[in-house]
PDB file of N, CA, C and O in Angstrom:
ATOM      1  N   MET A   1      18.185  -9.725   7.814  1.00  0.00           N
ATOM      2  CA  MET A   1      17.903  -9.275   9.187  1.00  0.00           C
ATOM      3  C   MET A   1      18.937  -8.204   9.598  1.00  0.00           C
ATOM      4  O   MET A   1      20.125  -8.507   9.707  1.00  0.00           O
ATOM      5  N   PRO A   2      18.495  -6.975   9.823  1.00  0.00           N
ATOM      6  CA  PRO A   2      19.444  -5.887  10.113  1.00  0.00           C
ATOM      7  C   PRO A   2      20.213  -6.110  11.415  1.00  0.00           C
ATOM      8  O   PRO A   2      21.395  -5.776  11.495  1.00  0.00           O
ATOM      9  N   GLY A   3      19.565  -6.664  12.426  1.00  0.00           N
ATOM     10  CA  GLY A   3      20.231  -6.888  13.707  1.00  0.00           C
ATOM     11  C   GLY A   3      21.386  -7.870  13.575  1.00  0.00           C
ATOM     12  O   GLY A   3      22.447  -7.682  14.172  1.00  0.00           O
ATOM     13  N   LEU A   4      21.168  -8.926  12.782  1.00  0.00           N
ATOM     14  CA  LEU A   4      22.218  -9.926  12.587  1.00  0.00           C
ATOM     15  C   LEU A   4      23.401  -9.306  11.855  1.00  0.00           C
ATOM     16  O   LEU A   4      24.555  -9.555  12.204  1.00  0.00           O
ATOM     17  N   GLU A   5      23.108  -8.490  10.833  1.00  0.00           N
ATOM     18  CA  GLU A   5      24.165  -7.826  10.080  1.00  0.00           C
ATOM     19  C   GLU A   5      24.944  -6.859  10.968  1.00  0.00           C
ATOM     20  O   GLU A   5      26.163  -6.734  10.850  1.00  0.00           O
ATOM     21  N   LEU A   6      24.226  -6.180  11.854  1.00  0.00           N
ATOM     22  CA  LEU A   6      24.868  -5.239  12.777  1.00  0.00           C
ATOM     23  C   LEU A   6      25.813  -5.981  13.720  1.00  0.00           C
ATOM     24  O   LEU A   6      26.929  -5.529  13.975  1.00  0.00           O
ATOM     25  N   ALA A   7      25.357  -7.120  14.235  1.00  0.00           N
ATOM     26  CA  ALA A   7      26.193  -7.924  15.132  1.00  0.00           C
ATOM     27  C   ALA A   7      27.428  -8.425  14.392  1.00  0.00           C
ATOM     28  O   ALA A   7      28.532  -8.428  14.939  1.00  0.00           O
ATOM     29  N   ARG A   8      27.233  -8.847  13.142  1.00  0.00           N
ATOM     30  CA  ARG A   8      28.344  -9.352  12.343  1.00  0.00           C
ATOM     31  C   ARG A   8      29.376  -8.244  12.114  1.00  0.00           C
ATOM     32  O   ARG A   8      30.584  -8.476  12.182  1.00  0.00           O
ATOM     33  N   THR A   9      28.874  -7.041  11.843  1.00  0.00           N
ATOM     34  CA  THR A   9      29.770  -5.899  11.630  1.00  0.00           C
ATOM     35  C   THR A   9      30.532  -5.571  12.909  1.00  0.00           C
ATOM     36  O   THR A   9      31.722  -5.257  12.867  1.00  0.00           O
ATOM     37  N   ALA A  10      29.839  -5.646  14.053  1.00  0.00           N
ATOM     38  CA  ALA A  10      30.482  -5.354  15.340  1.00  0.00           C
ATOM     39  C   ALA A  10      31.592  -6.367  15.622  1.00  0.00           C
ATOM     40  O   ALA A  10      32.674  -6.001  16.080  1.00  0.00           O
ATOM     41  N   VAL A  11      31.314  -7.641  15.344  1.00  0.00           N
ATOM     42  CA  VAL A  11      32.323  -8.687  15.558  1.00  0.00           C
ATOM     43  C   VAL A  11      33.513  -8.457  14.641  1.00  0.00           C
ATOM     44  O   VAL A  11      34.664  -8.593  15.058  1.00  0.00           O
ATOM     45  N   ARG A  12      33.227  -8.104  13.372  1.00  0.00           N
ATOM     46  CA  ARG A  12      34.297  -7.892  12.404  1.00  0.00           C
ATOM     47  C   ARG A  12      35.175  -6.711  12.826  1.00  0.00           C
ATOM     48  O   ARG A  12      36.401  -6.781  12.749  1.00  0.00           O
ATOM     49  N   SER A  13      34.535  -5.629  13.270  1.00  0.00           N
ATOM     50  CA  SER A  13      35.305  -4.448  13.690  1.00  0.00           C
ATOM     51  C   SER A  13      36.118  -4.761  14.944  1.00  0.00           C
ATOM     52  O   SER A  13      37.235  -4.266  15.097  1.00  0.00           O
ATOM     53  N   ALA A  14      35.566  -5.578  15.841  1.00  0.00           N
ATOM     54  CA  ALA A  14      36.288  -5.955  17.056  1.00  0.00           C
ATOM     55  C   ALA A  14      37.515  -6.799  16.703  1.00  0.00           C
ATOM     56  O   ALA A  14      38.570  -6.662  17.322  1.00  0.00           O
ATOM     57  N   LEU A  15      37.367  -7.677  15.700  1.00  0.00           N
ATOM     58  CA  LEU A  15      38.481  -8.524  15.295  1.00  0.00           C
ATOM     59  C   LEU A  15      39.584  -7.702  14.645  1.00  0.00           C
ATOM     60  O   LEU A  15      40.761  -8.045  14.755  1.00  0.00           O
ATOM     61  N   HIS A  16      39.209  -6.609  13.961  1.00  0.00           N
ATOM     62  CA  HIS A  16      40.196  -5.807  13.241  1.00  0.00           C
ATOM     63  C   HIS A  16      40.779  -4.690  14.099  1.00  0.00           C
ATOM     64  O   HIS A  16      41.668  -3.967  13.648  1.00  0.00           O
ATOM     65  N   ARG A  17      40.291  -4.539  15.326  1.00  0.00           N
ATOM     66  CA  ARG A  17      40.766  -3.445  16.171  1.00  0.00           C
ATOM     67  C   ARG A  17      42.079  -3.857  16.845  1.00  0.00           C
ATOM     68  O   ARG A  17      42.070  -4.539  17.870  1.00  0.00           O
ATOM     69  N   GLU A  18      43.199  -3.440  16.265  1.00  0.00           N
ATOM     70  CA  GLU A  18      44.511  -3.867  16.767  1.00  0.00           C
ATOM     71  C   GLU A  18      44.913  -3.119  18.030  1.00  0.00           C
ATOM     72  O   GLU A  18      45.782  -3.585  18.766  1.00  0.00           O
ATOM     73  N   ASP A  19      44.296  -1.960  18.298  1.00  0.00           N
ATOM     74  CA  ASP A  19      44.672  -1.210  19.495  1.00  0.00           C
ATOM     75  C   ASP A  19      44.052  -1.822  20.749  1.00  0.00           C
ATOM     76  O   ASP A  19      44.366  -1.413  21.866  1.00  0.00           O
ATOM     77  N   PHE A  20      43.168  -2.807  20.558  1.00  0.00           N
ATOM     78  CA  PHE A  20      42.606  -3.546  21.690  1.00  0.00           C
ATOM     79  C   PHE A  20      42.997  -5.015  21.548  1.00  0.00           C
ATOM     80  O   PHE A  20      42.258  -5.781  20.930  1.00  0.00           O
ATOM     81  N   PRO A  21      44.138  -5.430  22.103  1.00  0.00           N
ATOM     82  CA  PRO A  21      44.592  -6.811  21.930  1.00  0.00           C
ATOM     83  C   PRO A  21      43.629  -7.828  22.542  1.00  0.00           C
ATOM     84  O   PRO A  21      43.565  -8.970  22.086  1.00  0.00           O
ATOM     85  N   GLY A  22      42.876  -7.421  23.577  1.00  0.00           N
ATOM     86  CA  GLY A  22      41.995  -8.361  24.258  1.00  0.00           C
ATOM     87  C   GLY A  22      40.652  -8.535  23.577  1.00  0.00           C
ATOM     88  O   GLY A  22      39.883  -9.421  23.949  1.00  0.00           O
ATOM     89  N   SER A  23      40.352  -7.691  22.570  1.00  0.00           N
ATOM     90  CA  SER A  23      39.023  -7.740  21.961  1.00  0.00           C
ATOM     91  C   SER A  23      38.790  -9.077  21.262  1.00  0.00           C
ATOM     92  O   SER A  23      37.682  -9.612  21.279  1.00  0.00           O
ATOM     93  N   ARG A  24      39.852  -9.610  20.645  1.00  0.00           N
ATOM     94  CA  ARG A  24      39.710 -10.902  19.964  1.00  0.00           C
ATOM     95  C   ARG A  24      39.347 -11.997  20.961  1.00  0.00           C
ATOM     96  O   ARG A  24      38.500 -12.845  20.680  1.00  0.00           O
ATOM     97  N   HIS A  25      39.990 -11.974  22.128  1.00  0.00           N
ATOM     98  CA  HIS A  25      39.696 -12.973  23.161  1.00  0.00           C
ATOM     99  C   HIS A  25      38.287 -12.778  23.706  1.00  0.00           C
ATOM    100  O   HIS A  25      37.613 -13.752  24.040  1.00  0.00           O
ATOM    101  N   GLN A  26      37.837 -11.528  23.800  1.00  0.00           N
ATOM    102  CA  GLN A  26      36.480 -11.257  24.277  1.00  0.00           C
ATOM    103  C   GLN A  26      35.457 -11.830  23.304  1.00  0.00           C
ATOM    104  O   GLN A  26      34.467 -12.432  23.719  1.00  0.00           O
ATOM    105  N   VAL A  27      35.699 -11.642  22.002  1.00  0.00           N
ATOM    106  CA  VAL A  27      34.776 -12.161  20.993  1.00  0.00           C
ATOM    107  C   VAL A  27      34.739 -13.682  21.059  1.00  0.00           C
ATOM    108  O   VAL A  27      33.664 -14.281  21.022  1.00  0.00           O
ATOM    109  N   LEU A  28      35.919 -14.314  21.156  1.00  0.00           N
ATOM    110  CA  LEU A  28      35.970 -15.771  21.254  1.00  0.00           C
ATOM    111  C   LEU A  28      35.271 -16.249  22.520  1.00  0.00           C
ATOM    112  O   LEU A  28      34.563 -17.255  22.500  1.00  0.00           O
ATOM    113  N   GLY A  29      35.469 -15.531  23.615  1.00  0.00           N
ATOM    114  CA  GLY A  29      34.814 -15.890  24.867  1.00  0.00           C
ATOM    115  C   GLY A  29      33.307 -15.799  24.749  1.00  0.00           C
ATOM    116  O   GLY A  29      32.584 -16.635  25.293  1.00  0.00           O
ATOM    117  N   THR A  30      32.825 -14.776  24.032  1.00  0.00           N
ATOM    118  CA  THR A  30      31.379 -14.633  23.838  1.00  0.00           C
ATOM    119  C   THR A  30      30.840 -15.817  23.055  1.00  0.00           C
ATOM    120  O   THR A  30      29.783 -16.352  23.388  1.00  0.00           O
ATOM    121  N   HIS A  31      31.568 -16.238  22.001  1.00  0.00           N
ATOM    122  CA  HIS A  31      31.130 -17.385  21.209  1.00  0.00           C
ATOM    123  C   HIS A  31      31.066 -18.642  22.072  1.00  0.00           C
ATOM    124  O   HIS A  31      30.144 -19.446  21.939  1.00  0.00           O
ATOM    125  N   ILE A  32      32.050 -18.807  22.957  1.00  0.00           N
ATOM    126  CA  ILE A  32      32.080 -19.987  23.829  1.00  0.00           C
ATOM    127  C   ILE A  32      30.890 -19.963  24.780  1.00  0.00           C
ATOM    128  O   ILE A  32      30.257 -20.994  25.006  1.00  0.00           O
ATOM    129  N   VAL A  33      30.580 -18.792  25.340  1.00  0.00           N
ATOM    130  CA  VAL A  33      29.444 -18.671  26.260  1.00  0.00           C
ATOM    131  C   VAL A  33      28.145 -18.986  25.533  1.00  0.00           C
ATOM    132  O   VAL A  33      27.291 -19.699  26.062  1.00  0.00           O
ATOM    133  N   VAL A  34      27.992 -18.456  24.320  1.00  0.00           N
ATOM    134  CA  VAL A  34      26.776 -18.709  23.539  1.00  0.00           C
ATOM    135  C   VAL A  34      26.654 -20.197  23.235  1.00  0.00           C
ATOM    136  O   VAL A  34      25.567 -20.766  23.333  1.00  0.00           O
ATOM    137  N   ARG A  35      27.775 -20.831  22.865  1.00  0.00           N
ATOM    138  CA  ARG A  35      27.760 -22.255  22.544  1.00  0.00           C
ATOM    139  C   ARG A  35      27.381 -23.071  23.779  1.00  0.00           C
ATOM    140  O   ARG A  35      26.611 -24.027  23.686  1.00  0.00           O
ATOM    141  N   ASP A  36      27.928 -22.687  24.940  1.00  0.00           N
ATOM    142  CA  ASP A  36      27.621 -23.400  26.179  1.00  0.00           C
ATOM    143  C   ASP A  36      26.145 -23.290  26.530  1.00  0.00           C
ATOM    144  O   ASP A  36      25.515 -24.289  26.878  1.00  0.00           O
ATOM    145  N   SER A  37      25.587 -22.082  26.443  1.00  0.00           N
ATOM    146  CA  SER A  37      24.177 -21.892  26.800  1.00  0.00           C
ATOM    147  C   SER A  37      23.278 -22.635  25.820  1.00  0.00           C
ATOM    148  O   SER A  37      22.244 -23.175  26.214  1.00  0.00           O
ATOM    149  N   THR A  38      23.668 -22.668  24.534  1.00  0.00           N
ATOM    150  CA  THR A  38      22.875 -23.391  23.538  1.00  0.00           C
ATOM    151  C   THR A  38      22.901 -24.882  23.842  1.00  0.00           C
ATOM    152  O   THR A  38      21.875 -25.556  23.760  1.00  0.00           O
ATOM    153  N   ARG A  39      24.078 -25.393  24.192  1.00  0.00           N
ATOM    154  CA  ARG A  39      24.206 -26.814  24.504  1.00  0.00           C
ATOM    155  C   ARG A  39      23.379 -27.155  25.742  1.00  0.00           C
ATOM    156  O   ARG A  39      22.745 -28.208  25.808  1.00  0.00           O
ATOM    157  N   ARG A  40      23.394 -26.252  26.719  1.00  0.00           N
ATOM    158  CA  ARG A  40      22.657 -26.488  27.956  1.00  0.00           C
ATOM    159  C   ARG A  40      21.153 -26.515  27.694  1.00  0.00           C
ATOM    160  O   ARG A  40      20.436 -27.356  28.237  1.00  0.00           O
ATOM    161  N   HIS A  41      20.678 -25.586  26.855  1.00  0.00           N
ATOM    162  CA  HIS A  41      19.240 -25.530  26.571  1.00  0.00           C
ATOM    163  C   HIS A  41      18.811 -26.666  25.646  1.00  0.00           C
ATOM    164  O   HIS A  41      17.637 -27.033  25.607  1.00  0.00           O
ATOM    165  N   GLY A  42      19.768 -27.218  24.903  1.00  0.00           N
ATOM    166  CA  GLY A  42      19.439 -28.279  23.952  1.00  0.00           C
ATOM    167  C   GLY A  42      19.094 -29.595  24.625  1.00  0.00           C
ATOM    168  O   GLY A  42      18.444 -30.450  24.025  1.00  0.00           O
ATOM    169  N   ARG A  43      19.531 -29.765  25.884  1.00  0.00           N
ATOM    170  CA  ARG A  43      19.272 -31.032  26.580  1.00  0.00           C
ATOM    171  C   ARG A  43      17.811 -31.180  26.958  1.00  0.00           C
ATOM    172  O   ARG A  43      17.426 -32.189  27.549  1.00  0.00           O
TER     173      ARG A  43
END
């Protein structure tokens, strides 16, 4: 799936971008939001 690969590449580049110290926290925050919404819809 090209979209999934693109998202994975974007996450990887965000994690490796040292000139943006907050990018890692943004990525982690996005994962937390996705996990929360998935848990909410799972009920």
